[in-house]
Structure formats: C-alpha cells, structure tokens
ROLONU-421719 format. One line per 10 residues: number of its first residue (from 1); their letters; for each residue x, y, z negated of N, C-alpha, C, CB. Coordinates in steps of 0.2 Angstrom, whole numbers. Glycine has a CB too. Example, Ala and Ser with C-alpha at 12.3 -4.5 7.8 and 13.67 -1.06 7.14 Angstrom:
<pts>
1 = AS = 66/-28/-39/62/-22/-39/66/-16/-39/57/-22/-45  64/-11/-35/68/-5/-36/64/0/-39/70/-3/-29
</pts>
This chain:
<pts>
1 = MRRQFKDTCL = 1016/113/-307/1009/115/-304/1004/117/-310/1007/109/-301  1004/112/-315/1000/113/-321/1000/119/-324/1001/108/-327  1008/121/-324/1008/126/-330/1005/134/-325/1016/128/-335  1005/133/-318/1001/137/-314/995/138/-314/1001/137/-309  992/131/-315/985/131/-317/983/135/-321/983/127/-318  986/133/-329/985/137/-335/986/143/-332/990/135/-340  989/147/-330/991/155/-327/984/157/-325/997/155/-321  983/153/-319/978/157/-315/972/156/-319/977/155/-307  970/150/-323/964/151/-327/962/157/-331/964/147/-330  969/158/-334/969/163/-339/967/170/-336/977/164/-342
11 = DLASRDDKIV = 971/170/-330/970/177/-327/963/177/-325/975/179/-320  961/171/-322/954/172/-319/949/172/-324/952/167/-315  949/169/-330/945/171/-336/944/179/-339/948/166/-341  949/181/-339/950/188/-342/946/192/-336/958/190/-342  943/191/-331/941/196/-326/933/190/-327/948/196/-317  932/184/-327/925/182/-326/923/177/-331/924/179/-320  919/180/-334/917/177/-341/912/169/-342/912/182/-345  910/169/-335/909/162/-332/912/155/-331/908/163/-328  918/157/-332/922/152/-332/923/148/-339/928/155/-330  923/143/-339/923/136/-344/928/131/-342/917/132/-344
21 = MVFGDISVFL = 931/128/-347/936/123/-347/934/117/-349/943/125/-350  934/111/-346/932/103/-350/938/99/-348/924/99/-346  940/97/-353/947/94/-355/946/87/-355/950/96/-362  948/81/-353/949/76/-355/955/72/-360/949/75/-350  958/76/-364/964/75/-369/970/76/-363/963/67/-373  970/79/-358/975/80/-355/976/86/-353/974/76/-350  984/90/-355/986/96/-354/983/101/-359/984/97/-347  980/98/-364/976/103/-371/981/107/-374/971/99/-377  986/104/-374/991/108/-378/994/115/-374/996/104/-380  995/112/-368/997/118/-361/992/124/-361/995/113/-353
31 = FRDFRTAYPN = 986/123/-362/982/127/-362/980/130/-371/976/124/-359  983/130/-374/982/133/-382/981/140/-381/989/132/-387  985/143/-376/984/150/-377/977/152/-374/989/153/-374  972/148/-370/968/149/-366/963/149/-372/967/145/-361  963/141/-375/958/139/-380/958/145/-387/960/130/-382  964/148/-388/965/154/-393/960/160/-391/973/155/-394  963/163/-383/958/166/-381/950/168/-381/960/165/-379  948/162/-379/942/160/-378/940/154/-380/940/159/-372  939/152/-386/938/147/-390/930/144/-389/940/151/-398  924/147/-387/920/147/-383/919/144/-377/919/152/-383
41 = RFYNMGICEQ = 924/143/-374/924/142/-366/927/136/-365/926/148/-361  931/134/-371/936/128/-370/933/121/-374/944/132/-372  933/117/-369/928/110/-373/934/104/-371/919/108/-369  937/100/-377/941/96/-376/936/89/-378/948/97/-380  934/85/-372/929/80/-373/931/73/-376/925/79/-366  938/72/-374/941/65/-375/943/62/-367/934/60/-380  943/55/-369/944/51/-362/938/48/-361/951/45/-363  933/52/-358/926/49/-357/924/54/-351/921/50/-364  928/53/-344/927/56/-337/922/57/-335/930/52/-333  915/52/-335/910/52/-332/906/57/-336/907/45/-331
51 = ALISTSAGLS = 908/57/-341/905/63/-346/907/69/-344/907/62/-355  913/69/-343/918/76/-342/912/79/-336/927/73/-338  912/75/-329/910/78/-323/902/81/-324/912/73/-317  898/75/-328/891/77/-329/890/83/-334/888/71/-332  894/83/-337/893/91/-344/895/97/-338/900/91/-353  901/94/-333/903/102/-330/897/102/-326/910/103/-326  895/96/-321/889/99/-318/883/102/-321/886/95/-314  881/100/-329/876/103/-331/879/111/-335/872/98/-336  885/112/-334/888/118/-335/886/122/-329/896/117/-336  887/122/-323/886/123/-319/880/124/-316/888/121/-317
61 = SQGFVPFVHS = 874/120/-318/868/123/-316/864/127/-321/865/117/-314  868/130/-325/868/135/-329/871/142/-327/871/134/-335  875/142/-322/877/148/-319/885/148/-321/874/153/-322  887/143/-327/895/143/-327/899/141/-322/897/140/-332  905/143/-322/910/141/-316/915/137/-321/914/149/-312  915/130/-321/918/125/-325/925/123/-321/913/120/-326  929/120/-324/935/119/-322/935/112/-326/941/124/-324  934/105/-324/935/99/-327/943/96/-325/930/93/-324  947/93/-330/954/92/-329/955/84/-332/959/97/-332  957/80/-328/960/74/-332/966/72/-326/954/66/-334
71 = IGPFITERAM = 968/65/-329/972/61/-324/969/58/-317/974/56/-327  971/60/-311/969/58/-304/965/53/-303/974/58/-299  967/45/-305/962/41/-303/955/41/-308/965/33/-303  957/44/-312/950/43/-320/945/48/-318/954/46/-330  949/54/-315/943/59/-315/940/59/-309/945/66/-315  942/56/-304/938/55/-299/935/46/-297/943/58/-293  940/41/-295/939/36/-295/933/32/-300/944/35/-294  935/34/-307/930/32/-311/924/36/-312/932/31/-317  924/42/-310/920/46/-312/914/48/-304/924/53/-314  917/43/-300/915/45/-292/909/46/-291/916/40/-287
81 = EQIKLDCCYN = 903/41/-296/897/42/-295/893/48/-298/893/36/-296  896/51/-303/894/57/-306/896/63/-302/897/58/-314  901/62/-299/904/67/-293/899/66/-288/912/65/-290  896/61/-286/892/62/-280/886/63/-282/892/58/-276  882/62/-288/875/63/-289/876/70/-293/872/57/-294  878/69/-298/877/75/-303/879/82/-299/882/75/-309  885/82/-296/888/87/-293/887/88/-284/897/86/-296  888/84/-282/887/84/-275/879/85/-273/890/77/-271  875/80/-274/868/78/-272/864/84/-274/866/73/-276  866/87/-281/864/93/-283/864/99/-282/865/93/-287
91 = NFPVNIVSCG = 871/100/-278/874/105/-275/876/110/-280/870/107/-269  879/108/-287/881/112/-291/889/111/-291/877/111/-299  892/116/-290/899/120/-288/903/117/-294/899/131/-289  907/113/-293/910/111/-301/919/111/-297/907/102/-305  924/114/-301/930/113/-299/934/106/-301/932/119/-301  934/102/-300/938/96/-303/948/96/-300/933/88/-298  951/99/-306/956/98/-305/960/92/-308/959/104/-306  965/89/-304/967/83/-306/974/84/-307/965/77/-302  979/79/-312/987/79/-312/988/71/-310/992/82/-322  994/71/-309/996/64/-308/996/62/-301/993/58/-311
101 = GTFDYAWDGA = 997/65/-296/996/64/-288/999/56/-287/1002/70/-282  998/53/-285/1001/46/-282/1005/45/-287/1006/47/-274  1012/43/-287/1015/42/-291/1019/46/-296/1018/38/-289  1015/50/-296/1018/53/-303/1018/51/-309/1016/59/-304  1014/46/-311/1014/44/-317/1019/35/-315/1005/44/-321  1024/35/-313/1026/30/-309/1027/24/-317/1034/31/-303  1030/28/-322/1032/23/-330/1026/20/-330/1035/28/-338  1020/22/-330/1013/19/-332/1011/14/-328/1008/24/-331  1014/12/-322/1012/7/-316/1006/8/-313/1010/0/-319  1002/1/-312/997/4/-306/991/7/-307/995/0/-301
111 = THHAWTDLAF = 990/6/-313/983/9/-317/982/17/-315/983/8/-326  988/20/-315/988/27/-315/990/27/-309/992/30/-321  992/26/-304/994/28/-298/986/30/-294/998/22/-294  987/36/-291/983/39/-286/982/37/-279/984/45/-285  980/34/-277/980/33/-271/975/35/-264/981/28/-271  968/35/-268/963/36/-265/958/41/-264/962/33/-266  961/45/-271/957/51/-274/955/56/-268/963/56/-279  961/58/-264/958/62/-259/954/61/-252/962/65/-257  955/53/-250/950/50/-246/942/50/-249/952/43/-245  942/50/-255/934/47/-259/932/55/-258/935/43/-269
121 = MRLLPGTEVF = 936/60/-261/933/66/-261/930/70/-256/936/70/-262  933/68/-248/933/69/-243/926/68/-240/938/67/-241  924/63/-241/920/59/-238/915/61/-242/923/52/-239  913/65/-247/908/65/-251/905/72/-248/910/65/-258  898/72/-246/893/78/-244/895/86/-249/883/76/-245  898/90/-244/897/96/-249/903/98/-253/891/94/-255  909/95/-251/917/95/-255/920/99/-251/921/86/-256  926/102/-254/932/106/-252/936/101/-255/934/113/-255  943/101/-252/949/95/-254/956/99/-252/947/87/-249  960/100/-260/966/102/-258/971/101/-261/966/108/-257
131 = QPGNAKEVEK = 978/100/-257/983/96/-261/989/101/-260/985/87/-257  988/107/-264/994/111/-266/1000/108/-266/993/114/-271  1006/110/-263/1011/106/-263/1018/109/-268/1013/106/-255  1015/116/-271/1020/119/-276/1015/124/-281/1028/124/-272  1017/128/-285/1015/132/-290/1011/138/-285/1022/134/-295  1015/140/-281/1012/146/-277/1006/144/-272/1019/149/-273  1004/138/-269/999/137/-267/994/136/-271/1000/132/-264  995/132/-278/992/132/-283/987/139/-284/998/130/-287  990/144/-285/988/150/-287/983/151/-283/994/155/-286  986/153/-276/982/156/-269/976/153/-270/986/155/-262
141 = LMHWHYRSRK = 976/145/-269/970/141/-266/964/140/-272/973/133/-264  966/141/-276/961/141/-283/957/149/-286/967/140/-290  962/154/-284/959/161/-282/955/162/-276/966/166/-280  955/157/-270/952/159/-264/946/155/-265/957/157/-258  946/149/-270/940/144/-268/935/142/-276/943/135/-264  938/144/-281/936/145/-288/928/145/-287/940/152/-293  925/150/-285/919/153/-284/916/148/-279/919/162/-282  918/146/-275/914/142/-269/908/139/-271/918/136/-267  903/138/-266/897/137/-268/897/127/-266/891/142/-263  903/124/-265/903/119/-265/908/114/-272/906/120/-258
151 = TSYFRLSDNP = 909/107/-273/913/104/-277/920/105/-274/910/97/-277  923/107/-278/929/108/-275/936/105/-279/930/117/-274  940/101/-276/946/96/-278/952/97/-278/945/91/-274  955/101/-281/962/103/-281/966/97/-286/962/110/-284  971/93/-281/975/89/-284/983/91/-286/975/83/-281  984/92/-291/988/94/-293/996/89/-293/986/95/-300  1000/89/-293/1007/86/-294/1014/89/-299/1010/86/-288  1017/85/-302/1022/87/-307/1028/87/-303/1023/83/-313  1027/85/-296/1034/86/-292/1033/89/-285/1037/79/-291  1033/96/-285/1031/100/-281/1038/99/-276/1029/107/-285
161 = HTLSFDIEKE = 1035/102/-269/1041/103/-264/1045/109/-264/1038/103/-259  1050/110/-261/1052/117/-264/1054/121/-259/1058/116/-268  1048/121/-254/1048/127/-248/1044/131/-250/1046/125/-241  1044/137/-247/1039/143/-250/1037/145/-244/1041/149/-254  1028/145/-244/1025/147/-237/1022/154/-238/1019/142/-235  1019/158/-234/1014/161/-234/1009/158/-231/1015/167/-233  1005/155/-236/999/152/-234/992/156/-233/997/149/-238  988/155/-230/983/157/-226/977/153/-229/983/155/-217  971/155/-230/965/151/-231/963/145/-226/958/156/-232  963/140/-228/960/135/-224/965/133/-217/954/138/-222
171 = KGIIVRDVGS = 969/136/-218/976/136/-211/982/131/-213/980/145/-209  982/127/-209/987/123/-207/995/127/-208/985/120/-200  1000/124/-208/1006/128/-207/1012/124/-201/1009/129/-215  1013/129/-197/1019/127/-193/1025/128/-196/1019/129/-186  1028/122/-197/1034/122/-201/1042/122/-197/1034/115/-207  1041/118/-192/1045/118/-185/1041/115/-181/1051/114/-186  1042/121/-175/1042/119/-168/1047/120/-163/1037/123/-166  1049/113/-161/1054/114/-156/1053/110/-148/1062/111/-160  1047/112/-150/1043/110/-140/1044/102/-140/1051/114/-130  1044/99/-147/1046/92/-145/1039/88/-143/1049/88/-151
181 = KVTVVTAGPI = 1039/81/-141/1034/78/-137/1032/75/-145/1036/74/-131  1035/74/-151/1033/71/-156/1031/77/-161/1039/67/-158  1025/76/-164/1024/80/-170/1023/77/-176/1020/83/-170  1026/79/-181/1025/77/-188/1020/79/-192/1029/77/-191  1015/75/-196/1009/80/-199/1010/77/-207/1000/79/-195  1010/81/-211/1011/79/-220/1007/84/-222/1018/80/-224  1007/82/-230/1002/86/-234/1006/85/-240/994/83/-233  1005/90/-245/1009/90/-253/1016/90/-253/1007/82/-258  1017/87/-259/1023/87/-261/1030/83/-258/1022/85/-267  1025/77/-254/1030/74/-249/1034/77/-244/1026/70/-246
191 = LDYVMKASEN = 1032/83/-243/1035/88/-237/1042/88/-239/1033/96/-237  1045/88/-245/1052/88/-246/1056/83/-244/1055/90/-252  1053/76/-245/1054/69/-241/1055/70/-232/1046/64/-242  1050/74/-231/1047/74/-222/1054/77/-219/1039/81/-220  1056/83/-223/1060/87/-221/1067/84/-220/1061/93/-225  1069/81/-227/1076/77/-227/1077/72/-222/1078/73/-233  1072/69/-220/1070/64/-217/1070/65/-211/1065/61/-218  1070/71/-207/1069/74/-201/1075/78/-198/1064/78/-201  1079/81/-203/1086/83/-202/1089/80/-195/1092/81/-209  1088/86/-190/1093/84/-184/1088/79/-179/1100/79/-187
201 = LDVNILYFHT = 1082/78/-181/1079/74/-176/1074/81/-171/1074/67/-180  1073/79/-166/1070/81/-162/1061/81/-162/1073/79/-157  1058/84/-169/1051/84/-168/1047/91/-172/1049/78/-170  1042/91/-171/1038/96/-172/1036/94/-180/1030/97/-167  1036/99/-185/1032/99/-191/1025/102/-193/1037/101/-196  1019/101/-194/1015/102/-197/1012/101/-204/1012/102/-194  1011/105/-209/1010/105/-217/1003/109/-216/1017/108/-222  999/104/-222/992/106/-223/992/106/-230/986/102/-220  987/110/-233/986/112/-241/980/109/-241/986/120/-243  976/110/-236/968/109/-237/966/103/-232/964/116/-235
211 = LKPFDHELLN = 964/99/-234/962/90/-230/953/94/-228/962/80/-238  951/96/-233/943/98/-230/941/106/-233/937/93/-233  939/109/-228/940/109/-222/947/107/-219/938/113/-221  947/105/-214/954/102/-211/955/107/-204/953/92/-209  961/111/-204/963/115/-198/964/110/-191/971/120/-199  959/109/-187/959/106/-183/962/111/-176/952/104/-183  961/116/-177/962/120/-171/970/120/-170/959/128/-173  972/120/-176/980/121/-177/983/113/-175/982/123/-185  980/109/-175/982/102/-173/982/100/-166/978/96/-178  977/103/-164/974/103/-157/979/107/-153/966/105/-156
221 = RFSKTKIKVV = 983/109/-156/988/113/-153/994/109/-149/991/116/-159  994/106/-154/1000/98/-153/997/92/-149/1003/95/-163  990/93/-148/987/87/-144/990/82/-140/983/88/-142  994/87/-135/998/83/-131/1004/81/-131/999/85/-127  1005/80/-139/1012/78/-142/1009/70/-145/1017/84/-147  1014/66/-148/1013/60/-152/1011/63/-159/1020/55/-152  1008/61/-162/1005/65/-169/1008/58/-173/995/67/-171  1011/59/-179/1017/53/-184/1013/57/-192/1030/54/-183  1007/54/-194/1006/57/-200/1012/53/-205/997/56/-203  1013/57/-210/1018/53/-216/1013/59/-221/1030/54/-216
231 = HDSFGLFESV = 1012/53/-226/1006/55/-232/1008/50/-237/998/55/-231  1006/51/-243/1007/47/-250/1000/46/-253/1013/50/-256  995/47/-248/989/46/-250/985/43/-244/986/52/-253  979/41/-245/975/41/-239/970/47/-241/971/33/-237  968/50/-234/965/55/-234/967/60/-227/965/58/-240  973/61/-229/976/66/-221/976/62/-216/984/69/-221  978/56/-213/976/52/-208/969/52/-207/977/46/-211  965/52/-210/957/51/-207/956/58/-206/950/48/-213  957/63/-207/957/70/-206/961/72/-199/959/75/-212  966/68/-199/968/70/-192/964/66/-186/976/70/-192
241 = CESSGVVVEK = 962/62/-188/960/56/-183/952/59/-182/960/47/-186  949/63/-184/943/67/-182/945/71/-176/941/72/-187  951/75/-175/953/78/-169/952/73/-163/961/80/-169  948/75/-158/948/71/-153/954/72/-146/941/71/-150  956/65/-142/961/65/-140/967/67/-143/961/68/-135  969/64/-148/977/65/-151/977/57/-150/979/70/-160  984/57/-151/988/49/-151/991/49/-159/996/49/-142  990/44/-162/991/45/-169/994/39/-173/985/46/-173  1000/40/-174/1002/32/-178/1004/37/-186/1011/27/-173  1005/32/-191/1005/34/-198/1008/30/-203/999/33/-199
251 = LSLPDHFCCC = 1013/32/-206/1017/29/-211/1014/31/-219/1025/33/-210  1010/26/-221/1006/29/-227/1008/24/-233/997/29/-226  1002/21/-237/1003/17/-242/1003/10/-240/998/18/-247  1005/6/-243/1004/-2/-240/998/-6/-243/1011/-7/-242  996/-11/-241/990/-14/-244/991/-19/-247/985/-16/-239  994/-18/-253/996/-20/-261/998/-16/-264/1001/-25/-262  996/-18/-271/999/-14/-277/1005/-13/-277/998/-18/-283  1009/-8/-278/1015/-7/-281/1015/-7/-288/1018/-2/-279  1017/-13/-291/1018/-17/-297/1024/-17/-301/1018/-23/-295  1027/-11/-301/1033/-10/-303/1034/-2/-306/1038/-11/-297
261 = YGTIHDVRKM = 1038/-1/-311/1040/5/-315/1046/7/-314/1039/5/-320  1046/16/-316/1053/18/-313/1050/26/-314/1054/15/-303  1054/29/-308/1052/34/-307/1049/35/-299/1057/38/-308  1046/41/-299/1042/42/-294/1047/40/-287/1040/50/-294  1053/41/-287/1059/40/-280/1058/32/-281/1070/44/-282  1058/28/-286/1060/22/-287/1053/18/-283/1062/19/-295  1048/22/-284/1040/18/-282/1037/21/-274/1034/21/-288  1041/26/-273/1041/29/-267/1045/23/-262/1044/38/-267  1051/22/-265/1055/18/-260/1051/11/-259/1062/17/-262  1048/7/-265/1046/1/-264/1040/2/-260/1045/-3/-271
271 = AGLGISEIRD = 1035/9/-259/1031/8/-256/1030/10/-248/1028/10/-260  1039/9/-247/1040/9/-240/1038/19/-238/1034/3/-235  1040/22/-243/1040/29/-240/1045/34/-244/1034/31/-241  1050/30/-243/1058/33/-247/1060/38/-240/1065/25/-248  1066/42/-240/1068/46/-236/1069/42/-229/1073/51/-239  1073/35/-230/1074/32/-225/1070/29/-222/1077/28/-225  1064/26/-226/1058/23/-221/1056/29/-218/1052/18/-224  1055/34/-220/1052/40/-216/1055/41/-210/1053/46/-219  1063/42/-211/1066/45/-206/1067/38/-200/1074/47/-210  1066/32/-202/1066/26/-197/1059/25/-193/1066/19/-202
281 = FLIK = 1054/28/-198/1046/27/-195/1046/34/-188/1039/29/-204  1050/40/-190/1050/47/-185/1055/45/-178/1054/54/-191  1061/41/-181/1064/39/-173/1061/32/-170/1073/37/-174  1057/28/-172/1056/22/-167/1051/24/-160/1051/15/-172
</pts>
C-alpha cells in the first residue's frame, strides 16, 4: 500500500502544485522520486510527530495540501492533542497517512502496535477516517478525499487483503449475501482472515473501507440479522453500534497488551484473531 501511496502522490502532485509531503523518517527512501521531482515540496523532519502535525496544520493554513506520514501509533496517539487542536479545532484540512496498521510491526512489540488510532480519529470533530484494505482502495480513496475540507486519516498496511472490489465513495460493500440470519461486518486487511474463517458457513459478509462517514444505510439493510463485527482495531464496532436497532457482537482486541514478538500471524493468533478463533466466533 505504501508504494501505491507514493505513486498516487506523484500523480496528484503533477497536477496540483499545492501538495506537500511532511515525513518523520519513515518511507523517505521510497519517496526519493518525489523528492527529486519536487525538492521544495518534500520535508523530512525526523522523529518528532507532534511537530509534524503542527507544521502540516501551518502549511494547510497557507493554502497548501499536506500529506503527513509516520508509523500509526506515533502519528496519532503521540500527536493526538496537535491533531485535535491544530488541525480539527482550526478547521485546517490535513491528510494524515500512517503505516504499521495494528500488528504490522509485530517484531517490534507492543510499542509499535496500533490498536486505537481509528477509534481516536473518528471521535474528533471534523475528521474523515479510511482503512483501505489494498493498493486499489488506497488509490481511489486518496483521489476522492485528499482535497476535502476535513482532516483525513488514511491507515495503510503492509499486509493487504487479496480481494478486488469496484469501490464507491463512502459506501460499504456486500461481499456475500446469502440471506442468512447472521451478518459479519469487517474492515481493512483482516478481510482475508474473515473469508477463510467463513468458508462453508451460512453468513452474510459486509466490508467497509470508510469508518467515518460510515455507511449506515447499507448496514441497516441487514438490521434484522445478528451483526458480528470482526476487526483488529477499535473503531469499526463503535461505528456499527451507532446504527439503531441492530444486535451486535464483536470479536476484537483483548484487554491486555500482546507482549510477544514474531509475525503478524503469530500476534493475531495470540490476540484471539486467528482464523480458527474467528471461525469459532462465527459459529457460536
């Protein structure tokens, strides 16, 4: 997804001279073509996430369209006050783009796990929150929203799902509708796990790339079914619960840190989000 982020920004910058990039020592080498083509529109400020956000808000106040980029928990949790006050309170639109969704940095331990970023960002007034599941979704969502008048959060992952959809702006997707009394709701890359876990099960499946604004209209079409949310972050469950008249259960993150190291699959398993755990949740 980060390669698509780079390609999309190069494409947009060739037609929009207000686009600037603000980086925190992450993905800098990947963006070397951008830095070569537009040296006056690329700023690598180092590991100082609060300053990255405040600088981006200042650039936005002067009419620029900033993309600010770093690892998920650092560019959101560490800089939450700056996002809230410098960007949202002042109505300065900034594109915040993270990498390292949930357990992507499994080998770096709990300090690099991103659990709460989606939930935090959707609670702030004047934000849009996107969790693209693959490169195609990254391209579409950034083209549609990079010049919105809101603070936009794009959560990228290095572990995309393998399905391909013709997505629509601010619309969820019916992946499977078999007329079941159970509907699984998910978002982002963990869709692959959901698909494997639900093989041969009598369940509907809904997928969302946008958590705010949320497509309640689609969800309400399945409001007479039992809704089961499967997600590797906080934020989707809360969005679903804002729809009235739905019965919701969730399989999400545990109430403890995952203090182990390994691959993303190892840590998902430890967190109770492995394929077998998801399947057990769907059939109970």
